C-alpha positions, 0 to 999 in steps of 0.5 A: 861390529861387523856389517852383514852384506846387503841382500841381493835385490829381489827380482820381479817375476818377469826378470826372474823368468828372463834370467832363467830363460837365459840359463836354459837356452844354451842347456836346451841346445846342448841337452834338448828336453832331457835338461834337468831342472837341477842343471838349469838351476846350477847354471842360473845360480838359483835354487831348483824351487825358484824355477817353479816359482817362475814357471808352472813346469819345465815344459812351460819354461822350454816353451818360453825359451822357444818363444824368445828365440822365435821373437822377430823383434830383435831382427827387426831392430838389427835390420832397421839399424843397417846403414843405407850409405853402406856399399850394396855389397856390405849391406847385402853381406850384413843382411846375409849374416843377420838372417843366417844367425836368426835361421840357424838359432831358430832351427837349432832350438826347434830341433832340440825342443822336440815335441814340446808344442811350439808357441803360435807366432806371427809370421813376419816373413813378409814384413822382413821382405819389405825391410830388405826391399827398403835396404836394397832400394838405393841400388835399384839401378844396379840390380837385375831384379826389382828390390823386392824380388832380390829381398826374396832371393836373399831370404831364400839363400840365407835360409837354405844355407842355414839348414843342414838338411837342405845344404846337404853337408856343404858349409857356405861362408857369408862372403861366398853367399854374398857373392853368389847372391850378387854375382851368381855363378857365372857373373854378368852375362857377356854381350852377344858377339853376333852382329845383326 
């Protein structure tokens, strides 16, 4: 007697929605709103009808995918995990990498989502500035500006470097941006040779 394979465990609505969002996000980045429910279903390994048991419409699914990318919680966790005992240079580079990845992901998904109504989200910029301030505080004596101001500068530079329209074609790598943030374009000013 042959045994039938066990049926796959049925997913909760939330798990099914999450699985479909995982599938649609890269497709949305590639095809924008033109992505079809057939493409989504094939990528997720499900029947097309399953999409509509989890979401009322394709637009609702796209809004959910955008909302996930805008969720600040993953960045909060990543910043909270940065080791304060790392040298300042390594901490700043880690911050740059994390911020650039978030900004690039957000701008990519929003530009491809087109005219789909953007979900209302809490502006976490101030909270992230405070987290960066905390990460820079151990090296207060080395900084030429207060840690809070340094945090604002790091966020501003990472944001500008992540948006193609702002950087105007120039590509900056994380090491270059870290050096620019830490040392500027001319380094530490030389002491004046003038004698009183």
